[in-house]
C-alpha positions as CSV (number, residue, x, y, z in Angstrom):
1,M,124.3,15.9,7.9
2,A,123.8,13.1,5.4
3,D,126.2,13.0,2.4
4,T,123.8,11.0,0.2
5,M,120.2,10.5,-0.6
6,Q,118.1,7.9,-2.3
7,F,117.4,8.5,-6.1
8,D,114.9,6.8,-8.2
9,L,114.2,7.3,-12.0
10,V,111.3,5.6,-13.6
11,S,109.5,5.9,-17.0
12,P,106.5,4.0,-18.2
13,E,108.8,1.6,-20.0
14,R,111.1,0.7,-17.1
15,R,113.0,1.6,-13.9
16,L,116.2,3.2,-15.0
17,A,117.9,3.9,-11.6
18,S,117.6,3.3,-7.9
19,L,120.7,4.2,-5.9
20,S,122.3,6.3,-3.3
21,V,123.6,9.6,-4.7
22,R,125.3,12.8,-3.8
23,E,123.4,15.1,-6.2
24,V,120.9,15.1,-9.1
25,Q,121.0,17.9,-11.8
26,I,117.4,18.2,-13.0
27,P,116.1,20.0,-16.2
28,G,113.2,21.7,-14.6
29,A,110.5,23.4,-16.6
30,E,111.1,26.7,-14.7
31,G,114.9,26.3,-14.9
32,D,117.6,23.8,-14.1
33,L,118.2,22.8,-10.5
34,T,120.4,20.5,-8.4
35,A,118.9,18.3,-5.7
36,M,121.2,17.3,-2.8
37,P,120.7,15.7,0.6
38,Q,118.7,17.9,3.0
39,H,117.1,19.7,0.0
40,T,113.9,21.6,0.9
41,P,110.8,19.7,-0.3
42,L,109.9,20.6,-3.9
43,I,107.9,19.2,-6.8
44,T,108.8,20.4,-10.3
45,T,107.8,19.5,-13.8
46,L,110.5,18.5,-16.3
47,R,111.4,19.9,-19.7
48,P,113.3,17.9,-22.3
49,G,116.9,17.9,-21.2
50,L,119.8,16.0,-19.6
51,L,119.4,14.7,-16.1
52,V,122.8,14.1,-14.5
53,V,123.3,11.9,-11.4
54,K,126.4,11.8,-9.2
55,A,126.5,8.6,-7.3
56,E,127.9,8.0,-3.8
57,D,131.1,6.7,-5.3
58,G,131.5,9.8,-7.5
59,K,130.5,8.0,-10.8
60,E,128.3,10.2,-13.0
61,S,125.3,8.9,-15.0
62,K,123.3,10.9,-17.6
63,Y,119.8,10.4,-18.8
64,A,117.8,12.1,-21.6
65,V,114.4,12.9,-20.2
66,L,111.3,14.3,-21.9
67,G,108.6,15.5,-19.6
68,G,107.4,14.3,-16.3
69,F,108.1,15.6,-12.8
70,A,110.6,15.3,-10.0
71,E,109.7,15.1,-6.3
72,I,112.5,16.2,-4.0
73,N,112.7,16.0,-0.2
74,P,115.6,16.0,2.3
75,E,116.1,12.2,2.1
76,A,115.3,11.4,-1.5
77,T,114.7,12.5,-5.1
78,S,112.2,10.7,-7.4
79,V,111.9,11.4,-11.1
80,L,108.9,10.1,-12.9
81,A,109.6,10.8,-16.6
82,E,107.3,10.6,-19.6
83,H,110.3,9.3,-21.5
84,A,113.7,8.6,-20.2
85,V,116.7,7.0,-21.9
86,P,120.3,6.5,-20.6
87,A,122.3,9.1,-22.6
88,D,124.6,6.5,-24.0
89,E,121.6,4.6,-25.5
90,M,120.1,7.8,-27.1
91,T,120.1,7.9,-30.9
92,A,119.4,10.6,-33.5
93,E,116.4,8.5,-34.7
94,V,114.8,8.5,-31.2
95,L,115.3,12.3,-30.9
96,E,113.8,12.8,-34.4
97,Q,110.8,10.7,-33.4
98,F,110.3,12.9,-30.3
99,M,110.5,15.9,-32.6
100,A,108.0,14.4,-35.1
101,D,105.6,13.7,-32.2
102,A,105.8,17.3,-31.0
103,A,105.2,18.5,-34.6
104,A,102.2,16.2,-35.0
105,M,100.6,17.8,-31.9
106,R,100.6,21.2,-33.7
107,E,97.7,20.0,-35.9
108,T,95.1,20.4,-33.1
109,A,96.9,22.8,-30.8
110,T,95.6,26.1,-29.5
111,A,97.7,29.3,-29.8
112,E,99.0,28.8,-26.2
113,Q,99.8,25.2,-26.8
114,L,101.7,26.2,-30.0
115,D,104.1,28.3,-27.8
116,V,104.6,25.3,-25.5
117,L,105.3,23.0,-28.4
118,A,107.8,25.4,-30.0
119,K,109.6,25.5,-26.6
120,T,109.5,21.7,-26.4
121,A,110.9,21.4,-29.9
122,A,113.7,23.8,-29.1
123,D,114.5,21.9,-25.9
124,I,114.6,18.6,-27.8
125,A,117.0,20.2,-30.4
126,A,119.2,21.5,-27.5
127,L,119.2,18.1,-25.9
128,G,120.3,16.5,-29.2
129,A,123.1,19.1,-29.5
130,E,124.3,18.3,-26.0
131,L,124.4,14.6,-26.8
132,G,126.2,15.3,-30.1
133,F,123.3,14.9,-32.5
134,S,122.0,17.4,-35.0
135,V,118.2,17.5,-34.6
136,K,116.4,20.5,-36.1
137,P,113.1,21.7,-34.7
138,A,110.4,20.6,-37.1
139,A,109.1,23.4,-39.5
C-alpha cells in the first residue's frame, strides 16, 4: 500500500502546491474529511475553511480556502479553490473583503441563497478565528 499520494492545489490566481503528501484535511461543504492514499474516489464542494496538508516528510502546510471543489482518488487529491491563500499570508483585511463580498451578494439573493450566504459568512468568521483574526459576520 502506498504511503503517499500526489496533491495539487490551484486557484484562479496561481498554483499553490504540487507535492507528494501523506494526507489532506479538507473543509468539505457537507463536513470535514481527510484524504489519504488509497482513498475511495470522491468529489466534494468546499466551504470556507482551513485546508491542512501533511507532506511526505511530515511537514504541515495550511491554506485558507473559500469555495471550490476537491477531487479525491486512490493516487491523488486535487483541490480547485475559488480563492486560496497560504495561512501565513492571510490578513484580517483579506478576510474582511471576503465577508464584504458575501454581504454584497445579499442585495439580490433569494431566500434560499440568503441561508447559504449566512452560512458562508459564519464559516469565514470561524476561519478568521482559527487563524487568530476577529472577523464578524456582516450585519
